[in-house]
Steps between C-alpha positions, in 0.01 A plus 500: 500500500285285745370167366268228613534116473269249318369397848414865571332549169297164566370652832417826330295314241333293753401799701376677194283193437395499848603145559782573751530646847821542695349298786400193278732302265432505145344191354765290330303456176432878495885571540576253231244664259634845577861393446409344174325830395816687614716294277258504202449885522891543521563291192225671305611853609862416405377379145330835462796706635315621817710308748857634553566392859659193662279206605639531852464880540186660385532884512257669740403733229326216300362300794141663487480454116630142522264407780198611262636296219566186710168523692317521166664177387475327838138595589348218302695222673426641853132520446473878446412513129229735404557736787683777303868392548536413133478866399822575705701335219455788263568774767802303630652452159443870415673599827793262422537652157500849655774390744719320244824674431532595130713265297578751220705740713807599305801700622541830301849622462518881496778659292603846616660722237 
């Protein structure tokens, strides 16, 4: 399974918030704000049972949903509050819940007579 790093997630969030372009460096304060939002979102999602991946390897399958969640949290600190990014939190969490592997999987032993 392909994965992305925290740095790649930061860049995705910055592009989503329209504060980053490949030809210009991301402002250090904005990068710090996004990194803090990534860490906060991860901690909260873990607490709610919606984070099942390692901190250093974010599955490609959750990248879009996680980008929405982190952008919703980071938008205030980067001056993008009130521009609709906050609504991505609900959609992102719903997508993560849909992607989460079930924890109540049980192995059923079949007896043949």
